[in-house]
N, C-alpha and C positions, 0 to 999 in steps of 0.2 A: 503495499499499500505505499502510495506517496505521503512523503512526511513535508508538515505543512509549517515553515518559519516566519515568524517576526521578526524584522530587521531595522532598529529602531535607533537613530542619529540624526542631528540636526544639520550634519556635513553631507549636500548632496550629492557632491562627486565620489564621495564614500559611499553612500547608499547605493549609487549606480553601480559603480565597480564591484562592491560585495557580492549584491544583489544579481549578477553576472556571473560570479565565480560559483555561487550557490545554485544558480539555475542551472549551471554547466554540469553540476554533480547532481544533476536529476531532484533537487527540490523544488517544491513550490514556495513561492516568497511574496511575503506583505510587508510593503514598510510603511513606516512613520515617521515624522520629523521633529516629533515631540512627545512627550511622557503623557500629557493630555489624550493625543490622537490614539497613542500605543492602547491607553487605557479603555477607550472605547472600543476598540478591535477585539481587545480580550474579553470584553464582557460580551460580545456579539458575535466569537467564533472561536474554535478550538485551534490551539497551535501545539507542536509536538514540542518545540524550543523558542525560548524568545532570546535574541540577541540584540544587547541593547548599550549606548553609551553611558557613562557616568555622568559625565559634563555635560549638559544641556539647558538652555535656558528654560524657566518655568519650572516644572518637576525635573528636578535630575534622576538620575535611572536608578538611584538605591529607593529615593522616595515613590517613583514608580512601582520598582517591584513589591515594595510594602504592601501598596493601596491594592496592586494584582493579587496578593495572597490572602487579601482580606474574601475576595469571591471566588478565588480559585487556589485553597492552599496548596495543592500539589504542582502548581506552575514550576515550570524547568526555565531556568535564565543564566545565561552568560551573561556576565558585564564587558564592556571594554574601558579601557582607560588608556590616555596618553600621560597621564599626569602623578605624580606622587602622593597619593592620598591615602595614607596608612589609614587613619581613625576610619574612613569610610569603606576600606576596602575590610578590616577587619569586622565592622559592624554588619555588612553585608554577607560574609562570609557565615557571621553566627547567625543570620537571620534565613540563611539556607539557599544562598544562589551556588548553582554547580560550580561557577568556575569564573575568574575574574582572568582577562588576558590584556596584556599591552599592546598598545598601538605603536609602530604599524602590525597588523596582526600576522601571526603565523597560519597562513591558510591551510596547509596541511593538518596543523593542530586543530585548527579549528575545526575540519570536517573531520579529524575520528573523535575530536568532544560531540558534537552532534550525534556521531554513528554510535557512540558508546552509551549516551543520555537514552537515544531511543532504543538500544538494544536492552538496557536495562528496562525501561518501562514496560518492556512486555515480558518480564519476568515475573514470578511469583514473588512479592516483596513483603518480607520477615521484619518487624520491630521485637528486637530483641532487650530484655529488660531486666539485667541481675548484678548485684552489686561484686558476684564472684567474676573480677576480668578474667582468669584462666578460665574458668568454663566457657566466657564469652567469645575468647580466642578460639579458643576448640571447637564449639559449636560452628563458628563463623566459617573455619577455616572447612570443616565437613559440610556445610549447607554450600557453602559459595561453589565447589567442584560440583555438586550437584545440579547447580544450575537457577538455585535461589538468588536473590538479592536481598543480602543482610545489612540492618544498621542495628549496632550493640550501644545500648546506653545502661549505665550504671546505677542510676536513680532516680526517682518518680519525677523530679523537674525536668531532667533531661528527657525522658520518656514524653512528656506533655509537649515539650518544647518541638520534638521530630514527629508529633501527631498532628502539629499544628501548621507545620512544614509541609509536611509531604505524606502522600497515601499509601497506604500499606493493607496488604491482604491478611496477614496472620501474626498476632500479639501474641511471642512467649514472653511468659511473665513469671517472676520470681513473687512468691509471697510474703516475703520477710525480706524488706528493701529499707536502706537506713535512715529514709526521709519520708517515706509515704507507707501506707497501710496498704498491701497489695490488693485487695477487695475495692478501697474507694479508688486507687487508681485504676483500677479494671472501667469502673462506672467514669471517671471522667472520661478516659480515653473514648469509651464508646459513647459519649455524646459528642465529641470531635469526629469520631467515624462508625456511625451504627452498622454499616455492613463487615467490619472486622470480625475476624474468627479468631478466639482466644484458646491457648493451651497452657494451663499454668504447670509452672515447674518447682518443686520443693524439696526441701530436704528435711522438712518438719512439719507432714502429713497429719503427725497427731498435734500439736502443738495449734495447728491452724484448721485443723478438720470443720469447725462450725465455718469459717470464713470460707474455705473450700467446697462444702455443700452449699452453701447460700449462693458461690458465684454458680456453678452448675445448676440451679436453680434459674439463676438469671441467663443461662446460654451460653456459658464457658462451655468451649465446644469437648475438652477431656483435661484431663490431669497425668503429669508423669514425674514420678517420685527422683531424687536424687540417689546416688550417683547417676546422670541420665544413660539410660541403654539406648543408644542412637540406631540401633536397626528398631525398636519399639517407634522412637520417635519418627523416623523418616516413614514406617507403615502408616502412622497417624496422620504425616503431614500428605502422602500422596492420596489417603481418602477423601482430603479436603477438597472441595470444588469452592474456590474461594467467592464471595457474593452470594453463596444459596445457603437457607437454611438446611443444617445437619442434624441428625441425632448425635444426643451426647453420648458420650463414651468415656473410660476411665482404664487407665493402662495399669 
């Protein structure tokens, strides 16, 4: 399927030349010369990736991105800059911009980034929430090689931020976190993404049995005990059809 890109820059020469290159690479490209016009297009249409300059009159690229996120939280954006504005760059990355590229653009790198973003968006996306960093590393490695896209977070605050920034198909959630009750966190994330399918991972099944049972009543898909048996987890994941209601199971 043809990928749709939105290219945003107040420099008409840059718009024309970059649009030509992207169209030669078989992308369908729309353009906007300011943040306000880009916002209007994003509200009306869907784009695989938005490519946008940071420094523009009126709304700058970061401000435009933040407003885009309000209506489309999972929007994929690459920002460009010809200036050294480290505070803006840091804020953009924290808010979920995919990448920031320097001008003049490395076109080969840009095309590779767009391809990677599109490829990843077609994979099943997993949000992993656990304060055990070694477990997160091991699970992430195992899931990545099997074609899943995985984002690891280590506390509730990070998890909420990710759920506000990107869309996920599956949530792997530890019940015992340093800053939030696992059941409460599940409810908060489900408000942000109602179609998310959740699997609880816990090493404290007895201690948190009341919370786990309540979560299962509230449509958590299943529960796996630690140490995690990868075979059981992978079997469960293969049975899941994202965005569809499934019968609850417990491993």
